[in-house]
C-alpha positions in Angstrom: 0.0 0.0 0.0 1.3 3.5 -0.9 0.7 6.8 0.9 -2.9 7.9 0.3 -1.7 11.4 -0.6 0.6 10.0 -3.4 -2.0 10.5 -6.1 -5.6 11.5 -6.4 -7.6 8.5 -8.0 -9.5 9.1 -11.1 -12.3 7.1 -12.6 -10.9 4.6 -15.3 -10.9 6.3 -18.7 -13.3 5.0 -21.3 -10.7 3.3 -23.3 -10.1 1.0 -20.3 -13.5 -0.4 -20.4 -13.0 -4.1 -21.1 -15.0 -5.9 -23.7 -18.1 -7.7 -22.3 -17.3 -11.3 -21.3 -19.6 -14.2 -21.3 -18.0 -15.5 -18.0 -19.2 -12.7 -15.7 -20.3 -13.2 -12.1 -17.8 -16.0 -11.4 -15.0 -15.8 -8.8 -12.4 -16.5 -11.3 -12.3 -17.1 -15.1 -10.2 -19.9 -16.6 -9.1 -19.7 -20.2 -7.4 -22.5 -22.3 -3.7 -21.9 -22.5 -3.0 -19.8 -25.6 -0.2 -20.7 -27.9 2.5 -18.0 -27.5 4.3 -17.6 -30.8 6.2 -14.5 -29.9 9.9 -14.5 -30.5 10.6 -12.6 -27.3 9.9 -15.6 -25.1 12.8 -16.9 -23.1 14.9 -19.4 -25.2 16.8 -22.2 -23.8 20.5 -21.8 -25.0 20.4 -25.5 -25.9 17.4 -25.0 -28.0 18.0 -25.8 -31.7 15.9 -24.7 -34.7 16.9 -27.4 -37.2 20.7 -27.9 -37.0 21.4 -24.4 -35.5 21.4 -23.6 -31.7 18.9 -20.8 -31.7 19.0 -20.3 -28.0 22.7 -19.8 -28.0 22.4 -17.4 -30.7 19.8 -15.2 -28.9 22.0 -15.3 -25.8 25.0 -14.2 -27.8 23.0 -11.3 -29.4 22.0 -10.1 -26.0 25.5 -10.1 -24.7 26.6 -8.1 -27.7 23.9 -5.6 -27.2 24.7 -5.2 -23.5 28.4 -4.7 -24.3 27.7 -2.1 -26.9 29.1 -4.2 -29.8 25.9 -4.3 -31.9 25.2 -1.8 -34.6 22.1 0.3 -34.4 20.5 -1.0 -37.6 20.9 -4.7 -36.4 19.4 -3.8 -33.0 16.5 -2.1 -34.7 15.9 -5.1 -37.0 15.9 -7.4 -33.9 13.5 -5.2 -32.0 11.2 -5.2 -34.9 11.2 -9.0 -34.8 10.2 -8.7 -31.1 13.6 -9.2 -29.4 13.6 -8.2 -25.6 17.0 -7.5 -24.4 16.4 -8.0 -20.8 15.2 -11.2 -19.3 13.3 -9.4 -16.6 11.5 -7.2 -19.2 10.6 -10.3 -21.1 9.1 -11.9 -18.1 7.2 -8.6 -17.2 5.7 -8.4 -20.7 4.5 -12.1 -20.5 2.9 -11.4 -17.1 1.5 -8.0 -18.3 -0.3 -9.9 -21.3 -1.8 -12.3 -18.7 -2.9 -9.3 -16.5 -4.6 -7.6 -19.5 -6.5 -10.8 -20.0 -7.6 -10.9 -16.4 -8.7 -7.2 -16.6 -10.9 -7.9 -19.7 -12.8 -10.3 -17.6 -12.9 -8.5 -14.2 -12.4 -4.9 -15.0 -9.7 -4.5 -12.3 -6.1 -5.6 -11.7 -6.8 -5.9 -8.0 -6.9 -9.7 -8.3 -6.8 -12.1 -5.4 -3.5 -13.9 -5.0 -5.0 -17.1 -6.3 -6.1 -15.5 -9.5 -4.5 -16.9 -12.8 -4.8 -15.9 -16.4 -3.2 -17.5 -19.4 -1.7 -20.1 -17.0 0.2 -17.5 -15.1 -0.4 -16.5 -11.5 -1.3 -12.9 -12.1 -2.8 -12.5 -8.6 0.5 -13.3 -6.9 2.5 -11.4 -9.5 0.5 -8.2 -9.0 0.5 -8.6 -5.3 4.4 -8.8 -5.4 4.6 -5.6 -7.5 2.4 -3.7 -4.9 5.1 -4.2 -2.2 7.0 -1.0 -1.4 10.1 -0.6 -3.7 9.1 -3.4 -6.0 9.0 -1.0 -9.0 12.0 1.1 -8.1 14.2 1.5 -11.2 11.3 0.4 -13.4 9.1 3.5 -14.1 8.1 2.1 -17.4 6.6 -1.1 -15.6 4.4 1.2 -13.5 3.4 3.3 -16.4 2.4 0.1 -18.3 0.2 -1.2 -15.4 -1.5 2.2 -15.0 -2.2 2.2 -18.7 -4.2 -0.9 -18.2 -5.8 -0.1 -14.8 -5.1 3.4 -13.1 -6.3 1.7 -9.8 -4.2 -1.5 -9.9 -2.5 -0.3 -6.8 -5.1 1.9 -5.0 -4.6 3.9 -1.8 -7.5 1.8 -0.3 -8.0 -1.9 0.3 -7.7 -3.9 -2.9 -10.8 -5.9 -1.9 -12.9 -2.8 -1.9 -11.5 -2.1 -5.4 -12.5 -5.6 -6.5 -16.0 -5.1 -5.3 -16.2 -1.7 -6.9 -15.1 -3.1 -10.3 -17.8 -5.9 -10.0 -20.4 -3.2 -9.2 -19.3 -1.0 -12.2 -19.6 -4.0 -14.5 -23.1 -4.6 -13.3 -24.1 -1.0 -13.6 -22.9 -1.0 -17.2 -25.0 -4.0 -18.0 -28.2 -3.1 -16.1 -28.0 0.8 -16.4 -28.7 1.7 -12.8 -26.9 1.7 -9.5 -29.7 0.7 -7.1 -28.6 -2.8 -6.2 -30.5 -4.7 -3.7 -28.8 -6.7 -1.0 -28.1 -10.2 -2.1 -26.9 -9.5 -5.6 -23.5 -11.0 -6.4 -21.1 -10.7 -9.3 -18.2 -13.0 -9.7 -19.1 -14.4 -6.3 -18.8 -10.9 -4.6 -21.8 -9.4 -2.7 -22.1 -6.1 -4.6 -25.6 -5.5 -3.1 -24.3 -5.7 0.5 -21.3 -3.7 -0.7 -23.6 -0.9 -1.9 -25.7 -0.9 1.2 -22.7 -0.8 3.5 -21.0 2.1 1.7 -24.3 4.2 1.7 -24.2 4.2 5.5 -23.4 7.6 6.9 -20.5 6.4 9.1 -19.0 4.3 6.4 -19.4 7.0 3.7 -17.7 9.5 6.0 -14.8 7.1 6.5 -14.2 6.6 2.8 -11.3 8.4 1.1 -12.1 11.2 -1.4 -11.1 9.0 -4.3 -13.4 6.2 -3.2 -16.4 8.6 -3.0 -15.6 10.0 -6.3 -15.6 6.6 -7.9 -18.9 5.7 -6.3 -20.5 9.0 -7.3 -19.3 8.5 -10.8 -21.6 5.5 -11.3 -24.4 7.0 -9.3 -23.9 5.6 -5.8 -24.4 8.4 -3.1 -24.6 8.4 0.6 -27.9 7.2 1.9 -29.6 8.4 5.1 -33.1 7.0 5.1 -33.3 7.0 8.9 -33.4 10.8 8.9 -36.4 10.9 6.4 -39.2 10.6 8.8 -37.8 13.3 11.1 -37.1 15.7 8.2 -40.7 15.1 6.8 -42.2 15.8 10.2 -40.1 19.0 10.6 -41.3 20.2 7.3 -44.9 19.4 7.9 -44.7 21.3 11.3 -43.0 24.3 9.7 -45.8 24.4 7.0 -49.0 23.8 8.9 -51.3 21.6 7.1 -48.7 20.0 4.8 -48.4 16.2 4.3 -45.1 14.7 3.1 -45.1 11.2 1.5 -41.7 9.7 0.2 -41.4 6.4 -1.7 -38.5 4.5 -2.9 -37.9 3.6 -6.6 -40.2 0.7 -6.4 -43.1 2.8 -5.0 -42.8 1.4 -1.4 -43.5 4.0 1.3 -40.5 5.1 3.1 -42.2 7.8 5.4 -45.6 9.6 5.8 -45.5 12.8 7.9 -49.1 12.1 8.7 -48.6 8.5 9.9 -51.8 7.3 8.3 -50.1 4.9 5.9 -47.7 2.1 7.1 -44.2 2.2 6.1 -43.5 -0.3 3.3 -47.0 0.0 1.7 -46.8 0.0 -2.1 -48.0 3.2 -3.6 -46.8 2.5 -7.2 -50.4 2.0 -8.3 -51.4 5.6 -7.6 -51.2 7.7 -10.8 -49.1 10.5 -9.4 -46.6 8.2 -7.7 -46.3 6.1 -10.9 -45.7 9.2 -13.0 -43.0 10.5 -10.6 -41.3 7.0 -10.9 -41.3 7.6 -14.6 -39.5 10.9 -14.1 -42.6 13.0 -14.5 -43.8 15.9 -12.2 -47.6 16.3 -11.7 -49.5 19.0 -9.9 -53.3 18.4 -9.3 -56.1 18.9 -6.9 -57.4 15.8 -5.2 -59.5 14.9 -2.3 -57.7 14.5 1.0 -58.2 11.9 3.7 -60.5 14.3 5.5 -62.7 14.7 2.5 -61.5 18.2 1.7 -59.8 19.3 -1.5 -56.0 19.5 -1.3 -53.3 20.6 -3.8 -50.8 17.7 -4.5 -47.4 18.1 -6.1 -45.6 14.9 -6.8 -42.1 14.9 -8.2 -39.3 12.4 -8.9 -36.2 12.1 -6.8 -33.3 11.3 -9.1 -29.6 11.3 -9.3 -28.6 12.1 -12.8 -30.9 10.0 -14.9 -31.4 7.4 -12.1 -34.8 7.6 -10.4 -34.2 7.1 -6.6 -37.8 7.5 -5.5 -40.7 10.0 -5.4 -42.0 12.8 -3.3 -45.5 14.0 -2.8 -46.4 17.2 -1.0 -50.1 18.1 -0.3 -51.6 21.3 1.0 -55.3 22.0 1.9 -56.8 24.3 -0.7 -57.9 26.6 2.0 -54.3 27.2 3.0 -53.3 27.6 -0.6 -56.0 30.2 -1.2 -55.0 32.1 2.0 -51.4 32.1 1.0 -52.3 33.3 -2.4 -54.3 36.2 -0.9 -51.4 37.0 1.4 -49.0 37.0 -1.6 -51.4 39.3 -3.5 -51.8 41.5 -0.5 -48.0 41.8 -0.3 -47.7 42.5 -3.9 -50.3 45.1 -3.6 -48.5 46.6 -0.6 -45.2 46.5 -2.4 -46.8 48.1 -5.5 -48.4 50.8 -3.3 -45.0 51.5 -1.6 -43.4 51.7 -5.1 -46.1 54.1 -6.4 -45.8 56.1 -3.2 -42.0 56.3 -3.6 -42.5 57.2 -7.3 -45.0 59.8 -6.4 -42.8 61.4 -3.8 -39.9 61.5 -6.2 -42.2 62.9 -8.9 -43.7 65.5 -6.5 -40.3 66.5 -5.4 -39.0 66.8 -8.9 -42.1 68.6 -10.0 -41.7 71.2 -7.2 -38.1 71.6 -8.1 -39.1 72.2 -11.6 -42.1 74.4 -10.9 -40.6 76.6 -8.0 -39.2 79.1 -10.6 -42.5 79.1 -12.3 -44.4 79.9 -9.1 -42.0 82.8 -8.3 -42.4 83.9 -11.9 -46.1 83.9 -11.5 -46.0 86.0 -8.3 -43.6 88.4 -10.0 -45.9 88.6 -13.0 -48.8 89.4 -10.7 -46.9 92.1 -8.9 -45.8 93.6 -12.2 -49.3 93.7 -13.4 -50.2 95.5 -10.2 -47.6 98.2 -11.0 -44.7 97.0 -8.8 -42.1 94.2 -8.6 -41.1 93.7 -5.0 -40.0 90.1 -5.3 -38.2 89.2 -8.5 -38.5 85.6 -9.6 -36.0 83.1 -8.4 -33.2 82.7 -10.9 -30.9 80.5 -8.8 -32.9 77.2 -8.7 -34.7 74.8 -11.1 -33.7 73.7 -14.6 -31.3 75.8 -16.5 -34.0 76.9 -19.0 -36.3 78.3 -16.3 -33.4 80.0 -14.6 -32.5 81.7 -17.8 -36.3 82.7 -18.3 -36.5 84.1 -14.8 -33.2 86.1 -15.3 -34.7 87.5 -18.7 -38.1 88.3 -17.1 -36.4 90.2 -14.2 -34.3 92.2 -16.6 -37.4 92.9 -18.8 -39.6 93.9 -15.9 -37.0 96.1 -14.3 -36.5 98.0 -17.7 -40.3 98.2 -18.1 -40.7 99.7 -14.6 -38.1 102.3 -15.3 -39.8 103.3 -18.6 -43.2 103.4 -16.9 -41.8 105.4 -14.1 -40.1 107.8 -16.5 -43.4 108.2 -18.4 -45.5 108.8 -15.2 -42.9 111.2 -13.9 -43.0 113.2 -17.2 -46.8 113.3 -17.3 -47.0 114.4 -13.7 -44.3 116.9 -14.0 -45.5 118.3 -17.3 -49.0 118.7 -15.9 -47.7 120.3 -12.8 -45.6 122.8 -14.6 -48.5 123.8 -16.8 -50.7 124.9 -14.0 -48.9 128.1 -13.3 -48.6 129.4 -16.9 -52.3 128.7 -17.5 -53.3 130.5 -14.4 -51.1 133.4 -15.4 -52.6 133.4 -18.8 -56.0 133.5 -17.5 -55.3 136.5 -15.2 -53.7 138.5 -18.1 -56.7 137.7 -20.3 -59.1 138.9 -17.6 -57.0 142.0 -17.2 -57.4 142.9 -20.9 -61.2 143.2 -20.5 -61.3 146.9 -19.6 -59.1 147.9 -22.5 -60.8 146.0 -25.2 -63.6 147.1 -27.5 -66.9 145.8 -26.3 -67.2 144.0 -29.5 -64.2 141.9 -28.6 -65.5 140.8 -25.3 -67.3 137.7 -26.6 -64.0 136.4 -28.2 -62.2 137.2 -25.0 -64.7 135.1 -23.0 -64.3 132.2 -25.4 -60.6 132.5 -25.0 -60.9 132.5 -21.2 -63.2 129.4 -21.4 -60.7 127.6 -23.4 -57.9 128.4 -21.0 -60.2 127.1 -18.2 -60.8 123.9 -20.2 -57.1 123.5 -20.7 -56.6 124.0 -17.0 -59.2 121.3 -16.2 -57.5 119.0 -18.6 -54.2 119.6 -16.9 -55.9 118.9 -13.6 -57.3 115.7 -15.0 -53.8 114.7 -16.3 -52.5 115.2 -12.8 -55.2 113.2 -11.3 -54.5 110.3 -13.8 -50.8 110.6 -13.0 -51.4 110.3 -9.3 -53.8 107.3 -9.7 -51.4 105.4 -12.0 -48.6 105.8 -9.5 -50.6 105.0 -6.4 -51.0 101.4 -5.0 -54.1 101.1 -2.6 -56.0 98.4 -1.0 -59.8 98.1 -1.4 -61.8 98.6 1.8 -65.5 98.1 2.7 -67.5 101.3 2.0 -71.1 102.0 2.8 -72.5 102.5 -0.8 -75.9 103.7 0.5 -74.5 106.4 2.6 -72.1 107.7 -0.1 -74.8 107.6 -2.7 -77.2 109.7 -0.4 -74.4 112.1 0.5 -73.4 112.8 -3.1 -77.0 113.2 -4.2 -77.5 115.8 -1.5 -74.3 117.6 -2.5 -75.4 117.7 -6.2 -79.1 118.7 -5.7 -78.5 122.5 -5.4 -76.4 122.7 -8.6 -78.9 120.5 -10.5 -81.8 122.7 -9.2 -80.1 125.8 -10.8 -80.4 123.9 -14.2 -84.0 122.8 -13.4 -82.9 119.1 -13.1 -84.0 116.9 -10.3 -81.9 114.1 -8.7 -83.7 110.9 -7.5 -82.3 108.1 -5.5 -84.3 104.7 -5.4 -83.8 101.0 -5.1 -83.1 98.4 -2.3 -80.1 99.1 0.0 -76.9 97.7 -1.4 -74.9 97.7 1.8 -71.1 97.7 2.0 -68.9 97.2 -1.1 -65.3 97.0 -1.8 -63.6 100.2 -3.0 -60.4 102.1 -2.6 -60.6 105.0 -0.2 -62.4 108.1 -1.9 -63.0 106.2 -5.1 -66.8 105.8 -4.8 -67.3 109.5 -4.2 -65.3 110.4 -7.3 -67.1 107.8 -9.4 -70.4 109.2 -8.5 -69.3 112.8 -8.8 -67.9 112.3 -12.4 -70.9 110.3 -13.6 -73.4 112.8 -12.1 -71.3 115.8 -13.5 -71.5 114.2 -17.0 -75.2 113.5 -16.8 -76.0 117.0 -15.5 -73.9 118.5 -18.4 -76.2 116.8 -21.0 -79.5 116.9 -19.2 -82.0 119.4 -20.6 -84.2 121.5 -18.0 -87.1 119.8 -16.6 -85.5 116.3 -16.7 -84.2 114.1 -13.9 -81.1 112.1 -13.0 -81.7 108.8 -11.4 -79.2 107.2 -8.9 -80.6 103.6 -8.9 -79.4 100.7 -6.7 -79.8 97.1 -7.8 -79.2 93.7 -6.1 -75.7 92.5 -6.4 -73.9 95.9 -5.5 -75.0 97.4 -8.9 -75.2 101.3 -9.1 -76.9 103.0 -12.1 -76.6 106.7 -13.0 -79.4 107.4 -15.6 -80.0 110.6 -17.4 -82.6 111.8 -19.9 -80.3 113.5 -22.3 -79.6 112.8 -26.0 -77.8 109.5 -25.2 -75.0 108.0 -27.3 -74.8 105.7 -30.3 -73.3 102.2 -29.8 -70.1 103.2 -31.5 -69.7 106.2 -29.3 -70.3 104.1 -26.2 -67.5 101.8 -27.3 -65.1 104.8 -27.5 -66.4 106.7 -24.6 -63.5 105.5 -22.2 -60.8 106.6 -24.6 -58.6 109.3 -23.2 -59.4 112.8 -24.6 -62.2 111.5 -26.8 -65.3 113.7 -27.3 -68.3 113.0 -29.4 -68.4 114.9 -32.7 -71.8 116.5 -31.8 -70.7 117.5 -28.4 -71.2 121.2 -27.5 -70.0 121.2 -23.9 -66.6 122.0 -22.6 -65.6 118.5 -21.3 -61.9 117.5 -21.3 -62.4 113.8 -22.2 -60.7 112.6 -19.1 -63.7 112.1 -16.7 -64.7 108.6 -17.9 -61.1 107.3 -18.1 -60.6 108.4 -14.5 -63.9 106.7 -13.5 -62.8 103.5 -15.3 -59.5 103.4 -13.5 -61.2 104.0 -10.1 -63.7 101.2 -10.7 -61.1 98.7 -11.9 -58.8 99.6 -9.0 -61.7 98.8 -6.7 -62.2 95.4 -8.4 -65.4 96.3 -10.3 -66.6 96.9 -13.8 -68.3 99.9 -15.5 -70.3 99.8 -18.8 -72.6 102.2 -20.8 -76.0 101.3 -22.0 -78.8 103.0 -23.7 -81.4 104.0 -21.1 -85.1 103.2 -21.6 -87.0 106.1 -23.1 -83.8 107.8 -24.1 -80.6 109.0 -22.4 -77.6 106.9 -21.1 -77.4 104.4 -18.3 -73.9 104.3 -16.7 -73.8 100.9 -14.8 -71.2 100.3 -12.1 -70.8 96.8 -10.6 -68.7 96.6 -7.4 -68.0 93.6 -5.1 -70.1 93.2 -2.0 -68.1 93.5 1.2 -69.9 90.3 2.6 -67.2 88.2 0.8 -64.5 87.2 3.1 -61.7 87.3 0.5 -59.9 90.7 0.4 -58.1 91.6 -2.8 -54.4 92.4 -2.7 -53.3 96.0 -3.2 -53.9 97.1 -6.7 -52.1 99.8 -8.7 -54.2 101.9 -10.9 -52.7 101.5 -14.2 -53.8 102.1 -17.8 -52.5 103.0 -21.2 -55.1 105.0 -22.7 -58.0 106.9 -21.1 -61.5 107.1 -22.4 -63.5 110.3 -22.2 -66.9 111.4 -23.0 
């Protein structure tokens, strides 16, 4: 026996598979002696072939070869004829031929000492060669033996190797490694050999090479004693499950429920029979308690060899409950994923829209006449940052331009007041020195100067309104309407015009401070200017915070009503001295208060100026509004 670590055993290569023999399953095989016609056999020096002593000649050739006196050509010719120069090599070759014959019959060179082949004691010869140092100086002999059988001198007992060779021969013939106890090959109990080596303790004691050889032909460690415990543990861990395990013949090995006796044949059941044919089945069947169960039956195999079958059954109620739990878990996972996606999307959307929100606030402020909080140009996507920066630049420049325009209008109007007043005084001082016939022209000139002065005052009022940001406040519309009517009644009476107030109380409305008074004054002044004597001006109140100023004058055409709010516009048939700025001022005041103003034809002739304001009962207060406008409309 050699050191177990000397080499790692490998399964015999395919080319070492011996040809099938008709003398299998016998302890030894005897063959009739074969006639050896090789010229390399030991020759007796006294042997003569005809009249020539052939044995002496062969001995002489060997001496010449050993002394180095033979030419290379002669040596090659003799080797071609089968000459063996060493007697020991000649004997080794003869025994090797007998060993090959033994291997062809028994698939191993681990022969017992009594084994013979070709009338030679190969068993004893191989046993002698296995001794320590027997092959020293003859590496070619060792290589020749390993070429026949790599395991001729195994690291484990030769008896084990003989049984393995017999088992390998049986597996080749029958195609499966499940050998029942009692089966013998060549007189060796391979069935008992398989059962013994499958035992856990024995398997653990085998060398790695032995386990590799067994696994190569499908023999694996068996531990059937642990099956019942494993089945019970699985059934306990999976409440309601039942485990049934059968061997390759269909005999019951274990039943976790304990309702079927061990050894009972279940091969007749369709799912077990299918598993033993290497087929997996999953079906619903009726359990022992009469309820429906889900049964999954599958084969247990090692490679292509079927070792047995396994059936796992679950009550359908448990399967349904588990299915519901799985769906609930999937739904929960899906909801979590959707929530995460929504959160990411919301965060991303806020990051993207933050510049848009600041841009919206800035736009609202700019529309109100100021830009206190420029849009954020430092966050969000690059495109929105560039847009916010461009908007800020544009808004700043626009504010400067509007401020310059408002400043010019205000300063110009203010500077015109003094020259106009001076011009009027000078014209009035001319009156004593003019011919009486020029007095009408002087009066007309003074009237035009007065009109120009009123126009300048109107421009100043517009400039102040356009540059003033105020917040609407609740105002008592009924009180303001009665007060302004009382104020205008004396002046209207001088022109034989009456002022009437009627309609249900409006209550409080939203208006900037002082705006409602100016709105009523301008509308009443316009109505009084066109009202003929003997007519009336009606200040009507309507539900919804609507105020009407209705006169009985000549009225206006639809085209004139559309242009009435244009700055400095006057009707072509107008004979009064209006400046064309009254209605533009009224419109600015109404819009600044969050209302609307429209002109309509009055029933029976005249004009109906309708002002709609917001009732103060609403809780929402409007932000400060700047009175802005590009073009005024006048009447």
